[in-house]
N, C-alpha and C positions, 0 to 999 in steps of 0.2 A: 292871852298876850304871848307873842312869840319871843324867843330869846334875844333876837337882834333888837327888837323894840325895847325890851327890858334893859339891855345894855346901854342903849342911848339914854333912857330915862335915868339910869344910875349915874351916868357921866354928868348929866345935867344937875342931878341932885348933889353930887360931890362938888361940882363947881360952885353951886349956890351955897351949900352948907359950910364949905371950907373957904369961901370967898377967894377963889382962884380966878385969875384973869386969863382964862383959857376958853377955847371952843370945844365942844364935845368931840369933834373930829381930831383934836390935838392929843387926845388921850388914847393910846393903844389899848386894845382889850386885854393884853397880857402885861401891861405896865405894872410894876410893883407899886402898891399904893402907900403903904405905911413903912416908916423906918428910914434910916440913913441911906440905904441903898435904893429907896423909893424914887421913882421918876418924878413924882409930884411933890416931894418934900413934905408929906403929911406926917403929923406927929400924933401922940396918943390922944390929945384933945380933939384933933380932927377925927380920929378913929371913933371916939365916943359920940361925936356929933353925927357921924355916918351911921353908927349903930342905932342911935335914937331915931333918926330919920327912917331907917329901914323898918324898925319896929312900928313906927307910926304909919308909914305908907303901905307896908306889905305884911305886917303882922308877924314878922319873923324876928325872933330875939337873938342877938349876937351877944353872948356873955363872955366871961373870962376864960372858959376852958379852951384847950388847944384846938378842938374840932371846930368850934364856931369862930374862934379867932382866925383860923386859917381862911375863913370866908372873906376876910379883908385883904387877902393876898393880891388880888387883881380884880378887874371888872369881870373877867370870865368866872373866877371862883365865887364872886359875890352873886352873880346871876345864877350860877348853879345852886348855890345855897338857898336862894329865894325860891327857885323853881322846884327844889327837892320836896317830894311829898306834898305838893300843893298845886292846884290848878288855878291860875290867875284869870 
């Protein structure tokens, strides 16, 4: 799977898991995902849902440490995290 395809899948997953009324193309790859400065207004519950979906679909665990939490910064960082040390 290439990075661009993965980013599109991640956008679709976030829209579905977080019940957002958006299209994937409405989400910039570098948009801040979680927190008050986030472009999508996602909160910690949304972050948990995304983390669970990533674990289920891609086998990558996002836990509470700073390194993996940083994976939820943007679509770009999430794609990089999933692709790191893994061939999909």
